[in-house]
C-alpha positions as CSV (number, residue, x, y, z in Angstrom):
1,M,-20.5,5.8,11.7
2,E,-23.5,4.2,9.3
3,R,-21.4,2.2,6.4
4,D,-23.8,-0.7,6.3
5,V,-27.2,-1.2,5.0
6,S,-29.4,-3.8,6.8
7,V,-30.8,-6.7,5.3
8,M,-34.5,-7.7,6.9
9,G,-35.3,-11.1,7.6
10,G,-38.3,-12.9,6.3
11,E,-40.1,-15.4,7.4
12,G,-38.2,-18.7,8.1
13,L,-35.2,-16.9,9.2
14,G,-33.9,-17.3,12.6
15,G,-34.7,-14.5,15.0
16,G,-38.6,-13.8,13.7
17,G,-37.1,-10.5,11.5
18,A,-34.4,-9.6,13.0
19,S,-31.8,-7.9,11.1
20,V,-28.7,-9.3,9.5
21,R,-25.8,-6.8,8.9
22,P,-24.1,-7.6,5.9
23,P,-20.5,-7.3,5.9
24,S,-19.1,-4.4,5.5
25,F,-16.1,-3.9,2.6
26,V,-13.2,-3.7,5.4
27,E,-14.5,-7.0,6.8
28,L,-15.1,-8.6,3.0
29,V,-10.9,-7.5,2.2
30,R,-9.9,-8.8,5.7
31,G,-11.6,-12.0,5.6
32,R,-10.4,-13.0,2.3
33,V,-6.9,-12.0,3.2
34,A,-6.7,-13.8,6.3
35,E,-8.1,-17.2,4.4
36,V,-4.8,-16.8,1.8
37,V,-2.0,-14.9,4.7
38,V,-1.6,-15.2,8.3
39,G,-1.3,-12.4,10.3
40,Q,-0.3,-9.2,8.8
41,D,-3.1,-6.8,10.2
42,V,-0.8,-3.8,10.0
43,V,0.0,-4.3,6.8
44,V,-3.3,-5.1,5.8
45,E,-4.7,-1.7,7.6
46,R,-2.1,0.1,5.4
47,L,-3.3,-1.2,2.4
48,L,-6.6,-0.6,3.0
49,I,-5.8,3.3,4.1
50,A,-3.4,3.5,0.9
51,L,-7.0,2.2,-1.4
52,F,-9.2,4.6,0.1
53,T,-7.1,7.7,0.2
54,G,-5.2,6.9,-3.4
55,G,-1.9,7.4,-1.6
56,H,0.9,5.0,-2.6
57,L,2.9,2.3,-0.4
58,L,6.4,1.4,0.1
59,L,6.9,-1.9,2.1
60,Q,10.2,-2.5,3.2
61,G,10.9,-5.9,4.8
62,M,13.1,-9.4,4.9
63,P,12.7,-11.8,2.2
64,G,9.8,-14.4,2.7
65,L,7.2,-12.4,4.7
66,A,4.7,-12.5,2.0
67,K,4.7,-9.2,0.5
68,T,4.1,-9.6,-2.6
69,L,1.4,-12.4,-1.6
70,L,0.0,-10.2,0.3
71,V,-0.5,-7.4,-2.1
72,N,-1.9,-10.3,-4.9
73,T,-4.1,-11.0,-2.6
74,V,-6.1,-7.9,-1.7
75,A,-6.2,-7.0,-5.4
76,K,-7.7,-10.6,-5.9
77,A,-10.4,-10.1,-3.4
78,I,-12.0,-6.7,-4.6
79,D,-12.5,-6.5,-8.5
80,L,-9.7,-4.2,-9.9
81,Q,-7.2,-4.4,-12.9
82,F,-3.8,-5.2,-11.3
83,S,-0.3,-5.8,-12.8
84,R,2.8,-7.0,-11.6
85,V,6.5,-5.7,-12.1
86,Q,10.0,-7.4,-11.3
87,F,12.1,-4.7,-11.4
88,T,15.4,-5.5,-12.4
89,I,18.7,-3.3,-13.4
90,D,17.8,-4.1,-16.9
91,L,14.1,-2.2,-17.1
92,L,13.8,0.1,-19.0
93,P,11.4,3.2,-18.8
94,S,9.2,2.1,-21.8
95,D,8.8,-1.5,-19.9
96,I,6.7,0.8,-17.4
97,V,5.0,3.5,-19.2
98,G,4.5,1.6,-22.7
99,S,6.6,2.9,-26.1
100,E,5.5,3.4,-29.7
101,I,5.8,0.7,-32.1
102,L,6.0,0.6,-35.2
103,D,3.5,-1.5,-37.6
104,G,5.3,-3.3,-40.4
105,R,2.1,-3.4,-42.6
106,T,0.8,0.2,-42.1
107,G,4.6,2.0,-41.8
108,D,2.3,3.8,-38.7
109,F,3.2,3.8,-35.2
110,R,0.7,2.6,-32.6
111,I,0.7,2.6,-29.0
112,H,1.8,-0.2,-26.8
113,K,0.1,0.6,-23.5
114,G,2.5,-0.4,-20.5
115,P,1.7,-2.2,-16.7
116,V,1.7,1.0,-15.7
117,F,-2.0,1.5,-17.0
118,T,-4.1,-0.5,-14.3
119,N,-5.8,0.3,-11.1
120,L,-3.2,-1.7,-8.7
121,L,0.7,-2.1,-9.6
122,L,3.0,-4.1,-7.7
123,A,6.4,-2.7,-8.2
124,D,8.8,-5.7,-6.5
125,E,12.0,-4.7,-5.4
126,I,12.0,-0.9,-6.7
127,N,15.6,-0.3,-5.6
128,R,17.2,-2.5,-8.0
129,A,15.7,-0.3,-10.9
130,A,17.4,2.1,-12.1
131,P,16.7,6.0,-11.3
132,K,15.4,6.7,-14.4
133,V,12.9,4.1,-14.4
134,Q,12.1,5.0,-10.4
135,S,11.6,8.7,-11.8
136,A,9.4,7.7,-14.8
137,L,7.3,5.8,-12.3
138,L,7.2,8.4,-10.0
139,E,6.0,10.8,-12.3
140,A,3.5,8.1,-13.4
141,M,2.4,8.1,-9.6
142,Q,2.6,11.9,-9.0
143,E,0.9,13.3,-12.1
144,R,-0.9,9.8,-12.4
145,R,-1.1,10.4,-16.4
146,V,1.6,9.1,-18.9
147,T,3.4,10.6,-22.1
148,I,4.3,8.4,-24.8
149,G,5.4,10.0,-28.0
150,N,3.6,12.9,-28.3
151,Q,0.3,11.7,-26.9
152,T,-0.4,11.8,-23.3
153,F,-2.9,9.3,-21.3
154,T,-4.4,9.8,-17.9
155,L,-4.0,6.4,-16.2
156,P,-7.1,5.0,-14.6
157,A,-9.2,5.6,-11.6
158,P,-8.4,4.6,-9.0
159,F,-4.6,4.3,-9.7
160,L,-2.1,3.3,-7.0
161,V,1.4,1.6,-6.7
162,I,2.5,-0.4,-3.9
163,A,6.0,-0.9,-4.0
164,T,8.1,-3.6,-1.9
165,Q,12.2,-3.1,-1.5
166,N,14.6,-5.4,0.4
167,P,16.1,-3.6,3.5
168,I,19.4,-6.2,3.5
169,E,20.4,-6.8,-0.1
170,Q,22.3,-3.2,-1.3
171,S,24.6,-4.7,-4.1
172,G,23.2,-4.1,-7.7
173,T,20.4,-1.8,-5.9
174,F,20.1,2.1,-6.3
175,E,18.5,3.3,-3.3
176,L,15.6,6.1,-3.9
177,P,16.4,9.2,-2.7
178,E,14.3,11.2,-0.2
179,A,12.8,13.4,-2.7
180,Q,11.4,10.4,-4.4
181,L,10.5,8.7,-1.4
182,D,8.0,11.6,-0.4
183,R,5.9,10.3,-3.2
184,F,4.8,7.2,-1.2
185,M,2.1,8.1,1.4
186,L,3.1,5.4,3.4
187,C,6.2,3.4,3.9
188,H,5.8,0.1,6.0
189,R,8.3,-2.0,8.1
190,L,6.9,-5.6,8.3
191,S,8.4,-7.6,10.6
192,Y,8.7,-11.7,11.1
193,P,5.4,-12.9,12.5
194,A,5.0,-13.7,15.6
195,V,6.0,-17.4,17.1
196,G,1.9,-19.0,16.8
197,E,1.4,-16.8,13.7
198,E,4.7,-19.2,11.8
199,E,3.9,-22.2,13.2
200,E,0.5,-21.9,11.7
201,V,2.1,-20.8,8.0
202,L,3.9,-24.2,8.7
203,R,0.5,-26.0,9.4
204,R,-1.2,-24.4,6.1
205,T,1.5,-25.5,3.8
206,L,1.3,-28.8,5.2
207,R,-2.2,-28.9,4.1
208,L,-1.9,-27.9,0.7
209,G,-1.0,-30.6,-1.2
210,L,-0.4,-31.4,-4.6
211,R,-1.7,-29.4,-8.0
212,E,-1.7,-31.9,-11.1
213,D,-0.3,-30.5,-14.2
214,G,-1.0,-32.5,-17.5
215,R,0.8,-35.9,-16.7
216,G,2.5,-34.7,-13.4
217,A,2.1,-32.5,-10.4
218,V,3.6,-29.8,-8.9
219,P,3.6,-28.4,-5.0
220,R,0.4,-26.2,-3.9
221,T,1.6,-22.6,-2.7
222,A,-0.4,-20.2,-1.2
223,F,-0.4,-18.1,-4.9
224,D,-2.6,-21.3,-6.1
225,L,-5.3,-20.0,-3.3
226,L,-5.7,-16.9,-5.1
227,S,-8.2,-18.2,-8.2
228,R,-11.2,-17.4,-6.3
229,G,-13.2,-14.6,-7.1
230,P,-13.4,-10.9,-5.9
231,V,-15.4,-10.6,-2.9
232,A,-15.9,-6.7,-2.6
233,S,-16.3,-4.3,-6.3
234,L,-15.0,-1.7,-7.9
235,E,-17.7,0.2,-6.9
236,A,-17.9,-0.5,-3.0
237,L,-14.8,0.6,-3.1
238,V,-15.6,4.1,-4.6
239,R,-18.3,4.3,-1.7
240,S,-15.9,3.7,0.8
241,M,-13.2,5.9,-0.7
242,G,-16.6,8.5,-0.3
243,E,-17.4,7.6,3.2
244,V,-13.4,8.0,4.0
245,Q,-13.9,11.8,3.3
246,K,-17.1,12.6,5.8
247,V,-14.7,11.3,8.4
248,H,-14.0,14.4,11.2
249,V,-11.1,15.6,11.6
250,S,-11.1,18.4,14.6
251,E,-9.2,21.4,14.6
252,V,-7.0,20.2,18.1
253,F,-6.2,17.0,15.5
254,V,-4.8,19.2,12.9
255,R,-2.7,21.5,14.7
256,H,-1.1,18.2,16.5
257,A,-0.1,17.2,12.9
258,V,1.5,20.1,11.9
259,E,2.9,20.9,15.4
260,L,4.8,17.4,14.5
261,V,5.3,18.0,11.4
262,R,7.4,21.0,11.6
263,R,9.5,19.5,14.5
264,T,11.0,17.1,12.4
265,R,12.3,20.5,10.8
266,E,13.5,22.0,14.0
267,T,14.9,19.4,16.1
268,R,18.9,19.4,16.1
269,E,19.6,15.6,15.3
270,V,17.8,16.1,11.8
271,E,19.0,17.6,8.6
272,V,16.0,17.2,6.6
273,G,12.8,17.6,7.5
274,A,9.1,16.5,6.5
275,S,7.3,18.7,4.3
276,P,4.2,19.9,3.8
277,R,2.7,17.2,2.2
278,A,3.6,14.5,5.1
279,G,0.9,16.8,6.6
280,I,-1.1,16.6,4.3
281,A,0.0,12.4,4.2
282,L,-0.9,12.2,7.7
283,V,-4.3,14.2,8.5
284,Q,-5.8,12.3,5.0
285,A,-4.2,8.6,6.3
286,A,-5.8,9.4,9.6
287,R,-9.1,9.2,8.2
288,A,-9.0,6.5,6.6
289,R,-7.4,4.3,9.9
290,A,-10.3,5.9,11.6
291,Y,-12.7,4.2,9.1
292,V,-11.0,1.1,8.8
293,H,-11.4,1.0,12.8
294,G,-15.2,1.9,12.8
295,R,-15.1,5.4,13.4
296,D,-16.4,8.7,12.1
297,Y,-14.1,11.2,13.6
298,A,-9.8,11.2,14.3
299,V,-8.7,10.1,17.4
300,P,-4.5,10.8,18.8
301,E,-4.2,6.9,18.5
302,D,-4.5,7.6,14.6
303,L,-1.9,9.8,14.8
304,F,0.6,7.9,17.1
305,A,0.1,4.9,14.8
306,L,0.7,6.3,11.4
307,A,3.5,8.6,12.8
308,E,6.2,6.2,11.7
309,D,5.3,5.3,8.3
310,V,4.1,8.9,7.7
311,L,7.3,10.1,8.6
312,L,10.2,8.1,8.9
313,H,11.3,7.6,5.3
314,R,10.4,11.7,4.9
315,I,13.7,12.3,7.3
316,R,17.2,12.5,7.3
317,L,19.6,12.7,10.1
318,R,22.6,14.5,10.4
319,Y,25.8,12.6,10.4
320,E,27.1,13.8,14.0
321,A,23.2,12.0,15.3
322,M,24.4,9.0,13.2
323,A,28.0,8.8,14.9
324,E,26.2,9.2,18.3
325,G,24.5,5.8,17.9
326,L,20.8,7.9,16.9
327,T,18.6,6.3,14.6
328,G,15.3,8.0,12.9
329,A,12.7,5.9,14.8
330,A,14.3,6.9,18.3
331,V,14.6,10.6,17.1
332,L,10.4,10.4,16.0
333,R,9.5,8.6,18.8
334,R,11.1,11.1,21.3
335,L,9.0,13.8,19.2
336,V,6.0,11.7,19.4
337,S,5.9,11.8,23.1
338,D,6.7,15.7,22.9
339,V,3.5,15.9,20.7
340,A,1.6,13.7,22.8
């Protein structure tokens, strides 16, 4: 797949005029992330898929797995507008979308735009906000516009929400219902790093040193590594998005995707199966994954690799199945193997 333009070497370059292949958009972003975050290659892949397709991503994982750091790093690696909102129980919809403010000098109302007016919005611990706030954000995700007062505003393009949630702390949280979870193209569940990766995290931390602050100093963290400029432009992202749209998806692939989605509705263990939106997400994400891996066509591996992230948060097991000890992941793995 031709994604990069070769730059011809001039006199004095090794090889006497050999072509030099500049790094691709994917390689540039992956390289910058690797400077800050250890491992998490699959998560970076899912972030790139979300960027290339305009889909939204939900990251679910234990505390301390660098979810916020990872999203910050990707945002800073690309020349994108970035906002972060820490969701709490007392958050209001106006804290997300904005509000009308009365100007005391003129007596007129003026619009104050909220953090949703950005390219990449990090919604940290989305399940800590009340349902009304979640609905306001999810409406913006779906329609890509918001209404403040009697005015409607279109959100910037691209617009992407990456939300995080902690799966273990249930006190004071409001779980997203299935209809709202369906708004997320992907839901990726992070796991703990491998032994070697965790050791490398500690080594890097020991090398960070101190950051002077006036007459004092504070220990540096990985967030202090984010001050460097972007390695990729918004125009480069748009070009990559266009290339993703050219990735070929065969009729056989489409039939397999439809069959897998329909099986989630027909199996006896599942009470609520995936909607046609899941099939759309599956083929679009497969396109982007093929591009990330340097292919201009989707293969069955893309379908199988993405099935859990695309489908698992869109299905709900029957009570009888859960009483038998079944899990959604186990049922979905069986359905995928049947299609394969």
